[in-house]
C-alpha positions in Angstrom: 30.7 -5.8 -17.6 27.1 -6.8 -18.6 26.4 -10.5 -19.0 27.0 -12.0 -22.4 29.5 -9.3 -23.5 33.0 -10.7 -24.3 36.1 -8.6 -24.8 35.7 -6.3 -27.8 36.9 -7.6 -31.1 38.6 -5.6 -33.8 36.4 -4.4 -36.6 32.6 -3.7 -37.1 30.3 -5.1 -34.5 26.6 -5.0 -33.7 25.3 -5.6 -30.1 21.8 -6.8 -29.3 21.0 -5.4 -25.8 18.1 -6.7 -23.7 17.1 -4.5 -20.8 14.6 -5.8 -18.2 13.0 -4.0 -15.3 10.7 -0.9 -15.1 11.8 0.3 -18.5 8.5 1.0 -20.3 6.5 4.2 -19.9 9.5 6.0 -18.3 11.1 7.5 -21.3 13.6 4.7 -21.8 13.5 4.5 -25.6 14.0 8.3 -26.0 16.9 8.0 -23.5 18.5 5.2 -25.6 18.0 7.2 -28.8 19.8 10.1 -27.2 22.7 8.0 -26.2 23.0 6.5 -29.6 23.0 10.0 -31.1 25.6 11.1 -28.6 28.0 8.3 -29.4 27.3 8.1 -33.2 25.8 4.7 -33.2 23.3 3.2 -35.7 20.6 0.7 -34.9 17.2 0.7 -33.3 15.3 0.5 -30.0 11.8 -0.9 -29.3 9.5 -2.1 -26.6 8.4 -5.7 -26.4 6.9 -8.1 -23.9 10.2 -8.7 -22.2 11.2 -5.0 -21.7 13.3 -2.9 -24.1 15.3 -4.4 -27.0 18.2 -2.4 -28.6 20.6 -3.0 -31.3 23.6 -0.7 -31.8 26.5 -0.7 -34.3 29.6 1.5 -34.1 32.9 2.1 -32.4 31.6 3.6 -29.2 29.5 0.7 -27.9 31.4 0.4 -24.6 30.7 4.1 -23.7 27.0 3.5 -24.7 26.7 0.5 -22.3 28.4 2.4 -19.5 26.0 5.4 -19.8 23.0 3.1 -20.2 23.0 2.1 -16.6 24.6 5.2 -15.1 22.2 7.8 -16.7 18.9 5.9 -16.9 15.7 8.0 -16.6 14.4 9.0 -13.2 11.4 6.6 -13.1 13.3 3.7 -14.6 14.5 0.6 -12.8 17.0 -1.7 -14.5 17.0 -5.2 -13.2 19.2 -6.9 -15.9 21.1 -6.0 -19.0 22.0 -8.9 -21.3 24.2 -8.3 -24.3 24.9 -10.6 -27.3 26.9 -10.1 -30.5 25.1 -10.3 -33.9 26.4 -9.7 -37.4 27.0 -6.1 -38.4 24.5 -4.7 -40.9 26.3 -1.5 -41.8 23.0 0.5 -42.0 23.1 4.2 -41.1 20.9 6.0 -38.6 19.2 5.1 -35.3 15.4 4.7 -35.0 12.7 4.1 -32.4 10.8 1.2 -33.9 7.2 0.3 -33.4 6.8 -2.1 -30.4 6.5 -5.8 -30.8 3.4 -7.3 -29.4 4.0 -11.0 -29.0 1.3 -11.9 -26.6 1.5 -12.1 -22.8 4.9 -11.6 -21.3 6.7 -9.9 -18.5 5.5 -6.4 -18.8 2.8 -5.4 -16.3 3.6 -1.7 -16.7 5.1 0.9 -14.3 3.5 2.9 -11.6 1.7 6.3 -12.1 3.9 9.3 -11.3 3.1 12.7 -10.0 3.5 15.8 -12.2 7.1 16.7 -12.6 8.6 20.2 -12.0 9.1 20.8 -15.8 5.5 20.1 -16.5 4.4 22.3 -13.6 6.4 25.1 -15.2 4.6 24.5 -18.5 1.3 24.4 -16.6 1.7 27.9 -15.3 3.6 29.5 -18.2 1.3 31.7 -20.3 3.6 31.2 -23.2 3.3 27.4 -23.1 0.7 25.6 -25.2 0.1 23.5 -22.0 -0.8 26.6 -20.0 -3.5 25.7 -17.4 -4.1 22.3 -19.2 -5.1 19.7 -16.5 -3.6 16.8 -18.4 -0.1 18.0 -19.1 2.5 15.2 -18.9 5.8 14.1 -20.3 8.1 11.0 -20.2 9.0 11.7 -16.6 5.5 11.9 -15.1 1.8 11.2 -15.5 -0.5 8.2 -15.5 0.9 4.8 -16.5 -0.5 1.7 -14.8 -4.0 3.1 -14.5 -4.4 3.9 -18.2 -2.7 0.8 -19.6 -4.9 -1.8 -21.2 -2.1 -4.3 -21.9 1.7 -4.3 -22.7 3.9 -3.3 -24.2 3.4 0.3 -23.1 2.5 2.2 -26.4 -0.2 4.7 -26.9 -2.2 2.2 -28.9 -2.4 0.0 -25.8 -3.5 2.8 -23.4 -6.6 4.9 -22.8 -5.0 7.6 -24.9 -5.5 5.6 -28.1 -8.8 7.4 -28.7 -7.1 10.8 -28.7 -5.5 11.5 -32.1 -2.4 13.7 -31.8 -2.6 17.2 -33.2 0.2 18.6 -35.3 2.2 20.2 -32.4 1.8 17.2 -30.2 2.8 14.8 -33.0 5.9 17.0 -33.6 6.9 16.8 -29.9 6.2 13.1 -29.9 8.6 12.6 -32.9 11.3 15.1 -31.8 14.3 13.5 -30.1 15.2 16.8 -28.6 11.7 17.2 -26.9 11.0 16.1 -23.3 7.8 14.6 -24.8 9.6 12.4 -27.4 7.6 9.2 -27.4 5.6 10.3 -24.3 2.7 8.0 -24.8 0.2 10.1 -22.7 1.1 13.4 -24.5 -1.9 15.6 -25.1 -2.9 19.3 -25.2 -6.1 21.4 -25.1 -6.5 20.9 -28.8 -6.3 17.1 -29.0 -6.4 15.7 -25.5 -8.9 14.8 -22.6 -11.0 17.6 -21.1 -12.6 18.2 -17.7 -16.3 18.4 -17.5 -16.1 21.6 -15.4 -13.8 24.6 -15.3 -11.3 24.6 -12.4 -12.6 28.0 -11.2 -16.1 26.5 -10.8 -14.7 23.6 -8.8 -12.8 26.0 -6.6 -15.9 28.1 -6.0 -17.9 25.1 -5.0 -15.3 24.1 -2.4 -15.1 27.6 -1.0 -18.9 27.5 -0.6 -18.6 24.4 1.5 -19.8 22.0 -1.1 -18.6 18.4 -1.7 -17.0 17.7 -5.0 -16.5 14.3 -6.6 -13.4 14.7 -8.7 -12.1 12.2 -11.2 -8.4 11.6 -10.6 -5.7 9.2 -11.8 -6.8 6.0 -10.1 -10.4 6.8 -9.5 -12.8 9.4 -8.1 -12.1 11.4 -4.9 -14.5 13.1 -2.7 -13.2 16.5 -1.9 -14.2 19.3 0.5 -12.7 22.1 2.5 -10.7 20.5 5.4 -11.1 23.6 7.6 -14.9 23.7 7.2 -16.4 21.6 10.0 -19.9 21.8 8.5 -18.6 20.5 5.1 -16.6 17.7 6.7 -19.5 16.7 8.9 -21.8 16.7 5.9 -19.4 14.4 4.0 -19.3 12.0 7.0 -23.1 11.9 7.1 -23.5 11.4 3.4 -20.8 8.8 3.1 -22.0 7.0 6.3 -18.5 7.2 7.7 -19.0 8.3 11.3 -15.4 8.4 12.6 -12.8 6.8 10.3 -10.2 9.4 9.5 -10.0 11.4 6.3 -6.8 12.3 4.5 -6.0 15.9 3.6 -4.2 17.4 0.7 -2.2 20.7 0.7 -0.5 22.6 -2.2 3.1 21.7 -0.9 4.9 20.5 2.1 5.2 24.1 3.3 1.5 24.4 2.7 0.8 21.6 5.2 1.6 24.0 8.1 -0.2 24.5 10.4 -2.4 21.5 9.6 0.3 18.9 10.3 3.9 18.7 11.4 5.8 16.4 9.1 9.4 15.5 10.0 12.2 15.8 7.4 12.0 12.1 6.5 8.1 12.4 6.3 8.5 15.4 4.0 10.9 13.3 1.7 8.3 10.5 1.6 5.5 13.0 0.8 7.5 14.4 -2.1 8.2 11.1 -3.9 6.7 10.7 -7.4 4.3 8.1 -6.0 2.7 10.9 -3.8 1.4 8.5 -1.1 -0.8 9.6 1.8 1.6 9.8 4.8 0.6 9.6 8.4 2.1 12.6 10.3 1.5 14.4 13.6 -1.6 16.5 13.6 -1.4 20.2 13.9 -4.1 22.8 14.2 -6.6 24.5 11.9 -8.3 21.4 10.6 -12.0 20.7 11.2 -12.4 18.6 14.3 -14.0 15.8 12.4 -11.2 15.2 9.9 -9.4 12.7 12.2 -11.5 12.5 15.4 -9.7 11.1 18.4 -6.4 10.6 16.7 -3.0 12.3 17.1 -1.9 11.8 13.5 -3.5 12.7 10.2 -3.0 11.4 6.7 -1.6 14.1 4.4 -0.7 14.1 0.7 0.6 16.5 -1.9 -0.9 17.0 -5.4 -0.5 14.0 -7.7 -2.1 15.4 -10.9 -2.1 18.8 -12.7 -5.7 19.4 -11.8 -4.8 19.5 -8.1 -2.2 22.2 -8.7 -4.7 24.2 -10.7 -7.3 23.8 -8.0 -4.9 25.1 -5.3 -3.9 28.0 -7.5 -7.5 28.9 -8.0 -8.2 28.7 -4.2 -5.1 30.7 -3.5 -6.2 33.5 -5.9 -9.5 33.7 -4.1 -7.8 33.9 -0.7 -5.5 36.8 -1.8 -2.6 34.7 -3.1 -1.7 32.5 -0.1 -2.0 28.8 -0.2 -1.0 28.3 3.4 -4.6 28.5 4.6 -5.8 25.9 2.0 -6.3 22.2 2.9 -8.7 19.8 1.3 -10.2 16.6 2.5 -9.4 14.1 -0.3 -10.9 10.6 0.3 -11.8 7.7 -1.9 -15.1 7.9 -3.6 -17.0 4.7 -2.9 -20.1 3.5 -1.1 -20.4 1.0 1.8 -17.3 -1.1 1.1 -17.7 -1.1 -2.7 -14.6 -0.6 -4.9 -13.4 2.9 -5.8 -15.6 4.5 -8.5 -13.7 4.9 -11.9 -16.5 5.2 -14.5 -18.2 8.5 -15.4 -21.7 7.0 -15.6 -21.4 5.1 -12.4 -20.1 8.3 -10.7 -23.2 10.3 -11.9 -25.5 7.8 -10.3 -23.7 6.3 -7.3 -22.1 9.6 -6.1 -25.1 11.8 -6.6 -26.3 11.3 -3.1 -22.9 12.4 -1.7 -21.4 15.0 -4.0 -22.9 18.4 -4.8 -20.8 18.6 -7.9 -19.4 15.7 -10.0 -16.4 16.5 -12.1 -15.5 14.0 -14.8 -13.1 13.8 -17.7 -13.1 11.8 -20.9 -9.9 9.8 -20.4 -10.8 6.3 -19.2 -9.3 4.8 -16.1 -8.6 1.2 -17.1 -7.2 0.0 -13.7 -8.5 1.4 -10.5 -6.0 2.2 -7.8 -6.6 3.6 -4.4 -4.0 6.0 -3.0 -1.2 4.4 -1.2 -1.0 5.0 2.6 2.4 5.0 4.4 4.0 6.0 7.7 7.5 6.3 9.0 7.9 3.5 11.5 11.2 2.7 13.2 13.0 5.3 11.0 11.9 4.0 7.6 8.8 4.0 5.4 6.1 1.3 5.9 3.0 0.6 4.0 -0.5 0.8 5.5 -2.0 0.4 2.0 -0.2 -0.3 -1.2 -1.8 1.2 -4.4 -1.3 4.1 -6.7 2.3 5.1 -7.3 3.7 1.7 -6.3 1.7 -0.9 -8.1 2.8 -2.9 -10.2 6.4 -2.7 -9.0 7.6 -6.2 -8.3 9.5 -7.4 -5.2 12.8 -9.3 -5.7 12.7 -12.7 -4.1 16.5 -13.2 -4.5 16.4 -16.3 -6.6 14.5 -18.0 -9.4 11.6 -20.3 -8.5 8.4 -21.8 -9.7 5.4 -19.7 -10.7 2.6 -19.6 -8.0 -0.5 -17.6 -7.3 -1.7 -16.5 -3.9 -5.1 -15.2 -3.1 -4.6 -13.4 0.2 -7.0 -12.9 3.0 -10.6 -11.8 3.3 -10.0 -8.2 4.5 -7.6 -5.8 2.8 -7.4 -8.4 0.0 -4.6 -8.5 -2.5 -3.4 -11.2 -4.9 0.2 -12.1 -5.7 1.8 -13.9 -8.7 5.4 -15.0 -8.9 7.5 -15.4 -11.9 11.2 -16.1 -11.9 12.7 -14.2 -9.0 10.0 -11.6 -8.8 6.7 -11.3 -7.0 4.0 -9.1 -8.4 1.4 -7.9 -5.9 -1.9 -6.3 -6.9 -3.1 -3.0 -5.7 -5.3 -2.9 -2.6 -8.5 -4.5 -3.6 -10.7 -4.0 -0.4 -12.7 -6.3 1.8 -14.3 -9.3 0.1 -17.7 -8.5 1.6 -19.6 -7.2 -1.5 -20.4 -8.7 -4.9 -18.7 -5.7 -6.7 -15.5 -6.1 -4.7 -15.4 -9.8 -5.5 -15.8 -9.0 -9.2 -13.0 -6.4 -9.0 -10.8 -9.0 -7.2 -11.5 -11.7 -9.8 -10.9 -9.4 -12.7 -7.6 -8.2 -11.2 -6.5 -11.8 -10.5 -7.2 -13.0 -14.1 -5.6 -9.8 -15.5 -2.4 -10.2 -13.5 -2.0 -13.8 -14.7 -2.7 -12.8 -18.3 -0.3 -9.8 -18.1 2.5 -11.9 -16.7 1.9 -14.8 -19.1 2.5 -17.5 -16.5 0.9 -20.8 -15.7 1.0 -21.2 -11.9 1.8 -24.7 -10.5 0.1 -24.0 -7.2 -2.4 -21.7 -5.6 -2.0 -20.7 -1.9 -4.8 -19.5 0.3 -5.7 -19.0 3.9 -6.6 -21.9 6.3 -10.0 -20.3 6.9 -12.5 -22.4 4.9 -15.1 -19.7 4.6 -13.0 -16.8 3.3 -14.2 -15.8 -0.2 -10.5 -15.9 -1.3 -10.3 -19.5 -0.2 -13.4 -20.4 -2.3 -11.9 -18.6 -5.3 -8.6 -20.5 -4.9 -10.5 -23.8 -4.8 -12.1 -22.9 -8.1 -8.9 -22.2 -10.1 -8.3 -25.8 -11.0 -4.8 -25.9 -9.4 -3.3 -27.8 -6.5 -4.2 -25.8 -3.3 -1.8 -25.1 -0.5 -3.5 -23.8 2.7 -1.3 -21.5 4.6 -1.9 -20.5 8.3 -2.6 -16.8 8.5 0.2 -15.8 10.9 2.7 -17.9 9.1 1.9 -15.9 6.0 2.4 -12.6 7.9 5.9 -13.7 9.0 6.8 -15.3 5.7 6.1 -12.0 3.9 8.6 -10.2 6.1 11.2 -12.9 5.8 10.8 -13.0 2.0 11.1 -9.3 1.3 14.3 -9.2 3.3 15.6 -12.5 1.9 16.3 -13.8 5.3 17.8 -17.2 5.9 16.1 -19.7 8.2 15.9 -20.6 11.0 14.0 -17.5 12.2 12.0 -16.4 15.2 8.7 -14.6 14.4 6.1 -12.8 16.3 2.7 -12.2 14.7 0.3 -9.7 16.3 -3.0 -8.9 14.8 -6.8 -9.0 15.3 -7.7 -12.5 14.0 -6.3 -15.5 12.2 -7.6 -19.0 11.8 -5.3 -21.3 13.9 -5.1 -25.0 14.3 -8.5 -26.6 15.0 -10.2 -23.3 14.0 -9.0 -21.5 17.1 -8.8 -17.6 17.0 -5.2 -16.7 17.0 -3.5 -13.3 16.9 -0.7 -13.1 19.4 1.8 -15.8 18.3 5.4 -16.6 18.9 6.6 -18.8 16.0 9.6 -20.6 14.7 10.4 -20.7 11.0 12.5 -23.4 9.4 12.3 -25.6 6.3 9.8 -23.3 4.7 7.3 -23.8 7.5 6.3 -21.9 10.6 5.2 -23.6 13.9 3.6 -22.0 16.9 5.9 -22.1 20.0 4.1 -19.6 22.3 1.1 -17.3 22.5 -0.6 -14.7 24.5 -2.9 -16.0 27.3 -6.3 -16.4 25.6 -9.2 -14.3 26.6 -12.9 -15.1 26.1 -14.4 -13.9 22.9 -18.0 -12.9 23.9 -20.2 -12.9 20.8 -17.5 -14.3 18.5 -16.9 -11.9 15.6 -19.1 -9.2 17.2 -16.4 -8.7 19.8 -14.2 -7.2 17.0 -16.8 -4.5 16.4 -17.8 -3.9 20.0 -14.7 -3.5 22.3 -16.9 -3.5 25.4 -17.3 -7.2 24.9 -13.5 -7.6 25.2 -13.5 -5.3 28.2 -16.1 -7.8 29.7 -13.7 -10.7 28.9 -10.9 -8.9 30.6 -13.0 -8.4 33.8 -13.8 -12.1 33.8 -10.1 -13.0 33.3 -9.1 -11.0 36.4 -11.9 -12.4 38.5 -14.1 -9.3 38.4 -16.8 -10.3 36.0 -19.5 -9.3 38.5 -18.6 -5.7 37.9 -19.5 -5.9 34.2 -23.1 -4.5 34.6 -21.8 -1.5 36.5 -18.7 -0.7 34.4 -20.6 -1.1 31.1 -23.9 0.1 32.5 -25.2 1.5 29.2 -24.7 -1.9 27.5 -28.0 -3.7 28.4 -26.5 -7.2 27.8 -23.3 -6.7 29.8 -24.3 -8.3 33.1 -26.2 -11.2 31.5 -23.4 -11.8 29.0 -20.8 -11.8 31.8 -22.7 -14.5 33.7 -23.1 -16.6 30.5 -19.4 -16.4 29.6 -18.3 -17.1 33.1 -20.4 -20.2 33.3 -19.5 -21.6 29.9 -16.0 -23.0 30.1 -16.2 -24.0 26.4 -16.9 -20.5 25.0 -14.7 -19.3 22.2 -11.4 -17.8 23.2 -8.7 -15.8 21.4 -5.0 -15.1 21.8 -5.3 -12.0 19.7 -3.3 -8.9 20.5 -5.8 -6.8 18.6 -8.5 -8.0 21.0 -6.3 -7.2 23.9 -6.0 -3.6 22.7 -9.8 -3.5 22.4 -10.1 -4.8 26.0 -7.8 -2.0 27.3 -9.6 0.7 25.3 -12.9 -0.4 26.8 -11.7 -0.7 30.4 -10.2 2.9 30.1 -13.4 4.3 28.6 -11.6 5.2 25.4 -13.8 3.2 22.9 -16.6 0.8 23.7 -18.1 0.5 20.1 -16.0 1.0 17.0 -17.3 2.0 13.5 -14.1 1.1 11.6 -11.5 -1.6 12.0 -8.7 -0.7 14.5 -10.5 2.4 15.9 -10.1 1.4 19.5 -6.4 0.6 19.1 -5.7 3.8 17.2 -7.5 6.0 19.7 -5.6 4.3 22.5 -2.3 4.9 20.7 -3.1 8.5 20.2 -3.2 9.1 23.9 0.4 8.0 24.5 3.2 10.6 24.8 5.8 8.3 26.3 5.1 4.6 27.2 5.6 3.5 30.8 6.1 0.1 32.3 4.0 -1.3 35.1 6.3 -3.3 37.4 5.0 -6.9 37.5 2.5 -6.1 34.8 3.0 -9.4 32.9 3.9 -13.1 33.7 5.6 -15.7 31.6 4.5 -19.3 32.1 5.9 -21.9 29.7 6.0 -19.6 26.6 2.5 -18.2 27.4 2.6 -14.4 27.9 0.0 -13.3 30.5 -1.0 -9.7 30.8 -3.7 -10.1 33.4 -1.7 -8.1 36.0 -1.8 -5.2 33.5 -5.5 -5.5 32.9 -6.1 -5.5 36.7 -4.1 -2.3 37.0 -6.2 -0.6 34.3 -9.2 -1.0 36.6 -7.8 1.0 39.5 -10.1 3.9 40.5 -9.2 7.3 39.2 -6.8 6.1 36.6 -6.9 8.5 33.7 -7.1 7.2 30.1 -3.9 8.9 29.1 -1.9 7.3 32.0 -3.5 4.0 31.4 -2.7 4.0 27.7 1.0 4.8 28.5 1.1 1.9 31.0 -0.6 -0.4 28.6 1.9 0.3 25.7 5.0 0.3 27.8 4.1 -2.9 29.6 3.2 -4.7 26.3 6.6 -3.7 25.0 8.4 -5.0 28.1 6.5 -8.2 28.1 7.0 -8.9 24.5 10.7 -8.2 24.6 11.2 -10.5 27.5 9.1 -13.2 25.9 11.0 -13.0 22.6 14.4 -12.6 24.3 14.0 -15.7 26.4 13.1 -17.8 23.3 15.9 -16.3 21.2 18.5 -17.1 24.0 17.1 -20.6 24.2 17.5 -21.1 20.4 20.7 -19.2 20.0 19.1 -17.0 17.3 19.2 -13.3 16.7 16.9 -12.5 13.7 13.3 -11.8 14.7 10.6 -11.1 12.1 7.6 -9.0 13.2 4.4 -9.2 11.3 0.7 -8.5 11.6 -1.5 -5.4 11.7 -0.6 -4.4 15.3 2.8 -3.5 13.9 1.3 -0.5 12.3 1.1 0.9 15.9 4.2 3.2 15.9 4.5 3.3 19.7 4.4 -0.4 20.1 6.6 -1.2 17.1 9.3 1.4 17.8 9.4 0.5 21.5 9.7 -3.2 20.8 12.4 -2.9 18.1 14.5 -0.7 20.4 14.1 -3.1 23.3 15.1 -6.1 21.1 18.1 -4.3 19.8 19.2 -3.6 23.3 19.2 -7.4 23.8 21.4 -7.9 20.8 18.6 -9.1 18.6 17.9 -8.0 15.0 14.2 -7.1 14.4 12.8 -7.1 10.9 9.6 -5.2 9.8 7.5 -5.2 6.7 8.6 -2.5 4.3 7.6 -3.4 0.8 4.1 -4.7 1.6 1.7 -3.8 4.5 2.2 -5.5 7.8 -1.6 -6.0 7.9 -3.6 -8.4 5.7 -2.6 -6.5 2.6 0.7 -8.4 2.8 -0.8 -11.8 3.3 -0.8 -12.8 -0.4 2.9 -12.1 -0.6 3.6 -14.3 2.4 1.4 -17.1 1.0 3.3 -17.0 -2.3 6.7 -17.2 -0.6 5.6 -20.3 1.3 4.1 -21.8 -1.8 7.3 -21.4 -3.7 9.2 -22.9 -0.7 6.8 -25.8 -0.6 7.4 -26.6 -4.3 11.1 -26.3 -4.1 11.2 -28.6 -1.0 9.3 -31.2 -3.0 11.9 -31.1 -5.8 14.9 -31.6 -3.5 16.4 -35.1 -3.7 
């Protein structure tokens, strides 16, 4: 029985029902109206800043309450129902009242949802007034988060406010029997937004090998024919994106063949209303430069009506078959800048890339990049969290103080907690440009305003020079500095609501450690809301500091020095003019920077095997190395354990053997890493008598490494935990920082 509801009394009664959760913008008020009509109840329903408020009066209130949770709309999420008794009024009828706007509160909106099947039917039905209309929507689908200016979710508070409803749309909006009853984004060709170009013209441009900038739900996309090598290469050249993989879109999961080979669980993920990009096994038929050097490609299904119309137009031109149609669909931005959302900005900034710029006149109020996901260890995991999932909160399991966390420098996000929930922003990008910093600051202030909280503490990274750290210091709040890898592990522990003590392993490219050391391969112990380092990978030299992260040959040189073969650097990296001289300098300088990073160890292996010596995007060397692995293999004696330090120098030496092929070397590298890590973790777990192991950091986006390690740990009787609700990479750092900040405040308050 919902909280606050006592045993029914005899006689007239009126119940006030407060529903919290994702209940605005999902057709919840029309749903409540329908239930009230079904059970003959009088009263009202409205949106306010706390969710949905309903009052009902009549003899069937028990049945109403039972159906309220059991039959809630597809996109709704009910977190709590609170019921109180109020005096009966005896007034007839049930109404949807105008929403109450009482200032900032709990509502931050609900995620955008892909076009539902019913709207697709309308889209292609010649008898429907929504026939071929690229903005068709209803209460079960369409934009939400990206068009909402503020809560509560009413048309007046969205980008649709400027579009006055025509007679038929107004009738649908006010008809309880209509699927569009109180659908705030309802519109039709008579009264709604319009594309700047006909769909057939867009399709013709794509067939001709041209590049199109297309305004979508969360921002502009750059689109071209994914089977046309000339077009894809031209897009790479114009966008100055030499190798980083592009995502593709197909008309349906069956339309993905032969371009990719999704499994059943990947197909289920592709079909969710969020429509994320999903990494799946590469097939054939794509242009070679879509995902060069990789075994997997990011694929997605249409998320907006215009995409369906576009594939229909392309299909008609190809004789009616969509199986041969695949489009590159990538974020429209320049040189690390935020995603373009404004029409005027698109016309100027994208003119040098796109041959055709397609706009529409519905404003995007909150930009949101496409979410990127993969199936890892049998379940979905985020690579990037954005459209379709933001602003869904994460349940922290218990109430706690309000805090704000500002994340890392790369893949930045911000997180605000309120009560038992954590609200994480969409992916904001790398804080390397002035525009991205402005976007970041605007998002941070907007999230705080939407939630209406006054944080007691701000958490940031230990690194003193991160832009996020500087922003934290300017908020006028007490500052808690959180070690980077502790935040990675705390994020995993918080989302699974794990109890301490815990063992954690953080593997990534870089994090600021104690004394400013470069960490990235850390065995840690969590207890009392804190994480301490209890082991690490054997450090390697870091030739050139941060440049080593962009130039893997430098880490290859460090590996040569580590195994006593530094003199070979000039020969092995003969086309790198500095190799021999740099090797001598690093060998002679015992005080040179060093790193325990697993990410840099991947770079070293990729360089030694000739897979990647210079990378043009973060993680390129590691991704190309992973792509070579069919089945990982273990090199006997490939690692050593010395007082909680894991040493892979025997493995690095083996990668130097003459005639070793890159594919074989990649398999040995991955398999031996898995075996070494499992032994390292297993020994410490046995020593501590613990079984829960949290695994965090960007290296756990490597499917081969992660699945091999989790399986090895389970064979040892251990329970590995992975990031699921936020990315394992730096996109999840803000969530971990927030969890530790709450723990810090709660610890201070304990007697």
